[in-house]
C-alpha positions in Angstrom: 0.0 0.0 0.0 2.8 2.4 0.9 4.5 1.6 -2.4 1.3 2.3 -4.3 0.8 5.7 -2.6 4.5 6.5 -3.3 4.1 5.6 -7.0 0.9 7.5 -7.3 2.4 10.7 -5.8 5.4 10.4 -8.0 3.5 9.9 -11.3 1.1 12.7 -10.4 4.0 15.0 -9.6 5.7 14.2 -12.8 2.6 14.8 -14.9 2.0 18.1 -13.0 5.6 19.2 -13.7 5.3 18.3 -17.4 1.9 20.1 -17.7 3.4 23.2 -16.0 6.4 23.3 -18.4 4.3 22.9 -21.5 1.8 25.5 -20.3 4.5 28.1 -19.7 6.2 27.2 -23.0 3.1 28.4 -24.9 2.1 31.3 -22.5 2.7 35.0 -22.9 5.1 35.2 -20.0 7.6 32.6 -21.2 10.1 35.3 -22.1 10.6 36.6 -18.6 13.8 35.6 -16.8 12.0 35.0 -13.6 9.5 32.6 -15.2 12.4 30.9 -17.1 14.2 30.1 -13.8 10.9 28.9 -12.2 10.4 26.6 -15.1 14.0 25.3 -14.7 13.3 24.6 -11.0 10.2 22.6 -12.0 12.1 20.9 -14.8 14.9 19.7 -12.6 12.5 18.5 -9.9 10.5 16.6 -12.5 13.6 15.0 -13.9 14.7 13.9 -10.5 11.3 12.4 -9.6 11.1 10.7 -13.0 14.5 9.2 -12.6 13.6 8.0 -9.1 10.3 6.5 -10.2 11.8 4.7 -13.2 14.7 3.2 -11.1 12.3 2.0 -8.4 9.3 0.8 -10.5 10.3 0.2 -14.1 14.0 -0.7 -14.0 13.9 -2.2 -10.6 16.6 -4.7 -11.5 19.1 -2.1 -12.6 22.7 -2.8 -11.5 24.3 -1.5 -8.4 26.4 1.2 -10.2 23.3 2.8 -11.7 21.3 2.7 -8.5 24.0 4.4 -6.5 25.0 7.0 -9.0 21.8 8.5 -10.4 22.3 12.0 -11.9 21.8 14.5 -9.0 19.2 16.8 -10.7 17.9 17.6 -7.2 21.1 19.7 -6.6 19.8 22.3 -9.1 16.2 22.7 -7.9 16.7 25.2 -5.1 19.4 27.2 -7.0 17.0 27.7 -9.9 14.2 28.6 -7.5 16.5 31.0 -5.7 17.4 32.6 -9.1 13.7 32.9 -9.8 13.1 34.9 -6.6 16.1 37.1 -7.1 15.0 38.1 -10.6 11.3 38.5 -9.9 11.8 40.4 -6.7 14.6 42.4 -8.3 16.9 42.1 -5.3 20.0 41.4 -7.3 20.7 41.3 -11.0 23.5 38.7 -10.8 23.1 35.2 -9.4 24.4 34.6 -5.9 27.7 32.9 -5.5 26.2 29.8 -3.9 24.1 29.3 -7.1 27.3 29.2 -9.2 28.9 26.8 -6.7 25.8 24.5 -7.0 26.1 24.5 -10.8 29.8 23.8 -10.7 29.3 21.0 -8.2 26.7 19.4 -10.4 29.0 19.5 -13.4 31.8 17.9 -11.3 29.6 15.1 -10.1 28.5 14.3 -13.6 32.1 14.2 -14.6 32.9 11.8 -11.7 30.1 9.5 -12.9 31.7 9.2 -16.3 35.1 8.6 -14.8 33.8 5.9 -12.3 31.9 4.2 -15.1 35.2 3.4 -16.9 37.3 2.6 -13.8 35.0 1.0 -11.2 32.0 -0.4 -13.1 33.0 -4.0 -12.6 34.4 -3.7 -9.0 32.7 -4.8 -5.8 31.2 -1.4 -5.3 33.0 -0.3 -2.1 34.6 2.8 -3.7 31.3 3.8 -5.3 29.4 3.4 -2.0 31.8 5.5 -0.1 31.8 8.2 -2.8 28.0 8.2 -3.0 27.7 8.7 0.7 30.2 11.6 0.8 28.6 13.2 -2.3 25.2 13.0 -0.8 26.3 14.7 2.5 28.1 17.5 0.5 25.0 18.0 -1.7 22.7 18.1 1.4 24.9 20.7 3.1 25.0 22.8 -0.1 21.2 22.6 -0.4 20.7 23.5 3.2 22.8 26.7 2.8 20.6 27.8 -0.2 17.5 26.9 1.8 18.6 29.0 4.7 19.3 31.9 2.4 15.8 31.5 0.8 14.2 31.3 4.2 15.9 34.5 5.5 15.0 36.2 2.2 11.3 35.4 2.4 10.7 35.8 6.2 13.1 38.5 7.3 13.7 40.8 4.4 10.3 41.6 2.9 11.1 45.3 3.1 13.6 44.8 0.3 10.9 43.8 -2.2 7.6 45.2 -0.9 7.2 46.8 -4.4 7.4 43.4 -6.1 5.3 41.2 -3.8 4.3 38.2 -5.9 0.7 38.0 -6.9 -0.1 40.6 -4.2 1.6 38.5 -1.4 4.2 35.9 -0.9 2.2 33.4 1.3 2.4 30.7 -1.4 6.2 31.0 -1.6 6.4 30.6 2.2 4.2 27.5 2.1 6.5 26.0 -0.5 9.4 26.8 1.7 7.8 24.9 4.6 7.3 21.9 2.4 10.9 22.1 1.2 12.0 22.4 4.9 10.2 19.1 5.7 11.9 17.5 2.7 15.3 18.6 3.9 14.6 17.2 7.3 13.6 13.9 5.8 16.8 13.9 3.6 19.1 14.5 6.6 17.3 11.8 8.5 17.8 9.4 5.6 21.5 10.2 5.4 22.0 9.6 9.1 20.0 6.3 9.1 22.0 5.0 6.1 25.6 5.9 7.3 26.3 2.4 8.3 25.1 0.8 5.1 28.1 -0.6 3.3 26.5 -1.7 0.1 23.2 0.1 -0.2 20.5 2.2 1.4 17.0 1.6 2.6 15.1 3.1 -0.3 11.8 3.5 1.6 13.5 6.0 4.0 13.7 8.4 1.0 10.0 8.2 0.2 9.1 11.2 2.3 11.7 13.2 0.5 10.4 12.4 -3.0 6.8 12.9 -1.9 7.8 16.4 -0.7 9.2 17.0 -4.2 5.9 16.1 -5.7 4.0 18.4 -3.2 6.3 21.2 -4.3 5.3 20.6 -7.9 1.7 20.7 -6.9 2.1 23.9 -5.0 4.0 25.7 -7.7 1.8 24.5 -10.5 -1.4 25.2 -8.7 -0.5 28.7 -7.7 0.8 29.6 -11.2 -2.2 28.2 -13.0 -4.7 29.6 -10.4 -3.3 33.1 -10.7 -2.2 33.0 -14.4 -4.2 36.1 -15.5 -3.0 38.2 -12.5 0.6 37.1 -13.0 0.6 38.0 -16.7 -0.9 41.4 -16.1 1.3 42.1 -13.1 4.5 41.2 -14.9 3.4 43.6 -17.8 2.4 46.5 -15.6 5.1 46.5 -13.0 8.0 47.7 -15.2 6.0 50.7 -16.5 4.9 51.7 -13.0 8.5 51.3 -11.6 9.8 53.5 -14.3 7.1 56.1 -13.7 8.9 59.1 -15.3 6.1 61.6 -14.3 6.9 61.3 -10.6 3.3 60.9 -9.6 4.0 59.9 -6.0 6.7 62.5 -5.6 4.1 65.2 -6.6 1.8 63.9 -3.9 4.5 64.1 -1.4 5.1 67.8 -2.3 1.5 68.6 -1.6 1.9 67.6 2.1 4.8 69.9 2.9 2.6 72.2 4.9 2.1 69.6 7.6 4.1 69.6 10.8 7.7 68.5 10.7 7.0 65.2 12.4 4.2 64.3 10.1 6.2 65.4 7.0 8.9 62.9 8.0 6.3 60.1 8.1 4.7 61.1 4.8 8.0 61.6 3.1 9.2 58.2 4.2 6.1 56.5 3.0 6.1 58.3 -0.4 9.8 58.1 -1.0 9.9 54.4 -0.2 6.4 53.7 -1.5 5.8 51.7 1.7 2.0 51.6 1.0 2.7 49.3 -2.0 3.5 46.5 0.5 0.2 44.6 0.9 1.5 43.3 4.3 2.4 46.7 5.7 1.4 47.0 9.4 1.4 49.9 11.8 4.2 48.2 13.8 6.4 47.5 10.8 6.1 51.1 9.5 6.8 52.5 13.0 9.9 50.3 13.2 11.1 51.7 9.8 10.6 55.3 10.9 11.9 54.6 14.4 9.0 55.9 16.4 6.5 54.1 18.6 3.4 52.6 17.0 1.2 54.8 19.3 3.0 58.0 18.2 2.7 57.0 14.5 -1.0 56.3 14.9 -1.6 59.6 16.8 0.2 61.7 14.1 -1.8 60.1 11.3 -5.1 60.6 13.0 -4.3 64.1 14.1 -3.3 65.4 10.6 -5.7 63.3 8.5 -8.6 62.2 10.7 -8.0 58.7 9.3 -7.0 55.5 10.9 -3.7 53.9 9.8 -5.3 51.5 7.4 -7.4 54.2 5.8 -4.4 56.5 5.5 -2.4 53.8 3.7 -5.4 52.8 1.5 -6.0 56.4 0.5 -2.4 56.6 -0.8 -3.0 53.4 -2.7 -6.2 54.8 -4.2 -4.4 58.0 -5.2 -1.8 56.0 -7.1 -4.5 53.8 -8.7 -6.5 56.9 -9.8 -3.4 58.3 -11.5 -2.7 55.1 -13.4 -6.4 54.4 -14.2 -6.7 57.7 -16.0 -3.3 57.5 -17.7 -3.8 56.6 -21.4 -0.6 54.5 -21.3 -2.2 52.2 -18.8 -5.6 51.9 -20.4 -4.9 48.4 -21.7 -4.0 47.0 -18.3 -6.7 45.4 -16.2 -8.1 47.2 -13.2 -7.2 44.3 -10.9 -3.6 44.3 -12.0 -3.3 48.0 -11.2 -4.9 47.5 -7.8 -2.6 44.7 -6.9 0.4 46.7 -8.0 -0.7 49.7 -5.9 -0.6 47.6 -2.7 -4.0 46.0 -2.3 -3.9 42.3 -1.6 -7.2 41.4 -3.3 -9.8 42.7 -5.8 -12.4 43.1 -3.1 -10.1 45.2 -0.8 -9.3 47.4 -3.8 -12.9 48.0 -4.9 -14.0 48.7 -1.3 -11.3 51.3 -0.6 -11.7 52.9 -4.0 -15.4 53.3 -3.5 -14.9 54.7 0.0 -12.5 57.5 -1.0 -13.9 58.3 -4.5 -17.6 57.3 -4.3 -17.0 55.4 -7.5 -15.9 51.9 -8.5 -12.5 51.6 -10.3 -14.2 50.5 -13.5 -16.7 53.4 -13.3 -13.8 55.9 -12.7 -11.9 54.6 -15.6 -14.9 54.8 -17.9 -15.5 58.3 -16.8 -11.9 59.3 -17.5 -12.2 57.8 -21.0 -15.3 59.9 -21.7 -13.5 63.1 -20.5 -10.4 62.5 -22.7 -12.3 61.2 -25.7 
């Protein structure tokens, strides 16, 4: 029964990975670097799962050499996923050094397999066993370093990429990281339990690891396909908004210079850093950035605007949205995409706030602007 569940999860994950790669290949977003790296991550994970499934179900009688020295596609999964985040969130333009190390390590290990095939294929396998154990430990440690870097990036440094929060939030990415963390824990457990195996390993111990790989494919494929329209629009609209040559938000900041000095510092920080574009922005987080107490921040906002913190932030988002909704250059972008880019985390939140501060719906406002300029 366990073997049946394992095989089902493996086959399902492989089919999901293939479907995802094919769907991206014929989509409008295939040319983006971030999507290319995400596709690579899914591709390597699919290859690794396919290889594992074939060797344990189809070619179950494969010789010792092949079983111990499968190609380590798994070594490239997290590096590709890391590169996807770096490009999409625009934190760095060049790949991190640890990614290059992973690629070089993979190339070296493939080279070792070719060398061992000619020199040790007909031996008793002791050399291959020792090498395979050492290689797996090295690969696990390398993967752990990348995982920790990803974990820190997603959980402790969101202020670095609030302007590029994926699909309006990064919750799905964090969920994938938790699945990957469980997979790593299973992997290290398997390594420890197999250290005393001289000629082979207990394959079933690795089942949890491979199932985690399938779950990651499900999570990535599901989130991409579920949010496809929003992703396509958001990827198109973000560069134009980030390049905003008209200085729309800077103009808004200038209008508030008549406020008290303290409040101007708050407004200037928010507008210069576009803090309101972070869907997860909280009173406590903003207070920490400005280095004042949350109570003081709330009092300043209420005193000068008669708004609560959330209304104050949403009003800034609505002002940005109004500017882009009436800009002819953004007329071909969907209303939802603009709302997400301006910091709202859902369509309903955007429409509710827009109606509250303008008395109109975003679609009604855009239609009105078209009539005015036509």
